[in-house]
C-alpha positions as CSV (number, residue, x, y, z in Angstrom):
1,M,-1.0,10.9,17.2
2,R,1.1,7.9,17.4
3,R,0.9,4.8,15.9
4,G,0.6,1.5,17.5
5,R,-1.0,-1.8,18.3
6,P,-4.1,-1.9,19.6
7,G,-4.8,-2.5,23.4
8,A,-3.9,-0.2,26.6
9,P,-1.8,2.8,25.8
10,P,1.6,2.9,27.2
11,R,1.8,4.1,30.7
12,G,1.6,7.8,31.0
13,T,0.4,8.6,27.9
14,A,-2.6,10.6,27.2
15,E,-2.4,10.3,23.4
16,R,-4.7,8.1,20.9
17,T,-3.4,5.1,19.2
18,L,-3.6,4.7,15.5
19,T,-3.7,1.3,14.3
20,S,-3.8,-0.8,10.8
21,V,-5.3,-4.2,10.6
22,G,-4.9,-6.9,8.2
23,T,-5.9,-8.0,5.0
24,G,-9.5,-6.7,4.8
25,D,-12.6,-8.3,6.3
26,A,-12.1,-11.4,4.8
27,G,-13.9,-14.0,6.9
28,W,-14.6,-11.1,9.4
29,T,-17.8,-11.0,11.0
30,D,-19.9,-8.2,13.0
31,E,-19.5,-10.4,15.9
32,D,-15.5,-10.1,15.3
33,E,-15.9,-6.8,15.1
34,R,-17.8,-6.2,18.3
35,T,-15.4,-8.5,20.0
36,E,-12.4,-6.3,18.5
37,R,-14.0,-3.1,19.5
38,S,-14.7,-4.1,23.4
39,R,-10.9,-5.4,23.4
40,T,-9.0,-2.4,22.0
41,A,-11.8,0.2,23.6
42,R,-10.0,1.9,26.4
43,Q,-11.7,2.5,29.5
44,A,-12.7,6.6,29.4
45,P,-12.1,8.8,32.8
46,E,-15.6,9.1,34.3
47,G,-18.1,11.5,32.6
48,E,-15.8,11.3,29.4
49,R,-16.9,9.3,26.3
50,R,-14.3,7.5,24.2
51,D,-15.2,6.1,20.9
52,A,-14.2,2.8,20.0
53,S,-12.3,2.1,17.0
54,R,-14.0,1.6,13.2
55,L,-12.6,-0.2,10.3
56,W,-12.2,2.4,7.3
57,H,-11.7,1.4,3.3
58,I,-8.7,3.4,2.2
59,T,-8.0,4.4,-1.7
60,L,-5.1,6.1,-2.3
61,S,-4.0,7.2,-5.8
62,V,-0.6,9.0,-6.2
63,S,0.9,9.7,-9.6
64,G,3.9,11.6,-11.2
65,A,6.6,11.4,-13.6
66,E,7.2,8.2,-15.5
67,A,9.3,5.5,-13.7
68,P,10.3,2.2,-14.9
69,L,7.5,-0.3,-14.6
70,Q,9.9,-2.8,-13.1
71,E,10.7,-0.3,-10.2
72,V,7.2,0.8,-9.5
73,R,6.3,-2.9,-9.0
74,R,9.0,-4.0,-6.9
75,A,8.5,-0.7,-4.6
76,L,4.8,-1.6,-4.2
77,E,5.6,-5.0,-3.4
78,Q,8.2,-3.9,-0.9
79,L,5.4,-1.8,0.6
80,A,3.1,-4.8,0.8
81,H,5.9,-6.6,2.3
82,D,6.6,-4.2,5.2
83,H,3.2,-3.2,5.6
84,P,1.1,-6.6,5.1
85,F,-2.1,-4.4,5.8
86,L,-2.4,-3.7,2.2
87,L,-4.7,-5.5,0.4
88,T,-4.2,-4.8,-3.5
89,S,-2.3,-2.2,-5.8
90,R,-2.7,-1.6,-9.2
91,Y,-0.1,0.7,-11.1
92,A,1.2,2.0,-14.2
93,D,4.6,3.9,-15.5
94,D,2.8,7.2,-13.9
95,H,0.3,6.5,-11.3
96,A,-0.8,4.0,-8.8
97,E,-3.5,3.1,-6.3
98,I,-3.4,1.4,-3.0
99,R,-6.2,-0.3,-1.4
100,Y,-6.4,-1.7,2.3
101,W,-8.3,-1.3,5.8
102,E,-7.2,0.8,8.4
103,E,-8.7,1.0,11.9
104,A,-9.5,4.1,13.4
105,R,-11.4,6.4,15.6
106,D,-13.0,8.5,13.2
107,L,-12.6,9.6,9.5
108,H,-9.9,12.1,10.3
109,D,-7.6,9.7,12.0
110,A,-7.8,7.2,9.1
111,A,-7.0,9.9,6.7
112,A,-4.9,11.3,8.4
113,V,-2.6,7.7,8.4
114,A,-3.3,7.5,4.9
115,L,-2.1,10.7,4.2
116,R,1.2,10.0,5.7
117,L,1.4,6.5,4.2
118,W,3.2,7.3,0.7
119,G,5.9,9.8,2.7
120,E,6.9,8.1,5.4
121,H,7.8,4.9,3.1
122,R,9.0,6.4,0.4
123,S,13.0,6.1,1.0
124,T,12.4,2.6,3.0
125,A,10.4,1.1,-0.1
126,K,12.0,3.4,-2.7
127,L,9.0,4.2,-4.0
128,P,9.0,7.0,-7.0
129,P,8.7,10.6,-5.9
130,W,5.1,11.0,-6.9
131,E,2.3,13.2,-5.1
132,I,-1.1,12.0,-3.4
133,V,-3.3,13.2,-5.8
134,G,-6.7,11.2,-4.4
135,L,-7.9,9.6,-1.1
136,E,-11.1,8.2,-0.5
137,V,-12.1,6.6,3.0
138,I,-15.4,5.6,3.6
139,D,-16.4,3.5,6.6
140,R,-17.3,-0.6,6.6
141,E,-21.2,-0.3,6.4
142,T,-20.6,2.0,3.0
143,Y,-18.1,0.1,1.4
144,H,-20.2,-3.1,1.8
145,Q,-23.6,-1.2,0.7
146,R,-21.8,-0.2,-2.4
147,I,-20.8,-3.6,-3.1
148,A,-24.2,-5.1,-2.5
149,E,-26.1,-2.3,-4.8
150,G,-23.2,-2.9,-7.7
151,Y,-21.6,0.4,-7.3
152,G,-17.9,1.4,-6.3
153,P,-14.8,-0.8,-6.9
154,P,-15.5,-4.7,-6.7
155,P,-13.9,-6.2,-3.4
156,A,-10.1,-6.0,-3.6
157,S,-9.5,-9.7,-5.0
158,P,-7.1,-11.0,-5.9
159,V,-5.0,-9.7,-3.2
160,G,-1.4,-8.3,-4.1
161,V,0.5,-5.9,-6.6
162,H,-1.1,-5.9,-10.4
163,P,-0.7,-3.6,-13.3
164,Y,-3.5,-1.9,-14.6
């Protein structure tokens, strides 16, 4: 699998493309989702069914040895700058939580991208050498159902990097 922009795959490749999306579903309607799904869905060869991409809410938790708070904040801000799909990050000197929306065909693809996020950007964003200790991946409908029922974390706002 390779990461890329939504749309038709490059010629000569049969790989799926995993993509990241903007800052959540602020102003995102069901009609927008249907339009995006039809725009990004590729035509499958006759007889083969290909699922459209869906939105997944990701919560990635990391922790490790204590690091200076200023450095943790700067690193998370750099990660958010490099990848503006991040909704919000909360941090302390020995752990952090990152929340964002991911567009992927299924839960397995969304989880695979999320599990690579911290390690792939550790050097470019100068992230602390922490390990992933938690991952939650839920679909958009489940996220909204939890919020409506008063369960789960409140909507990710304010957007940005904040201390616990």
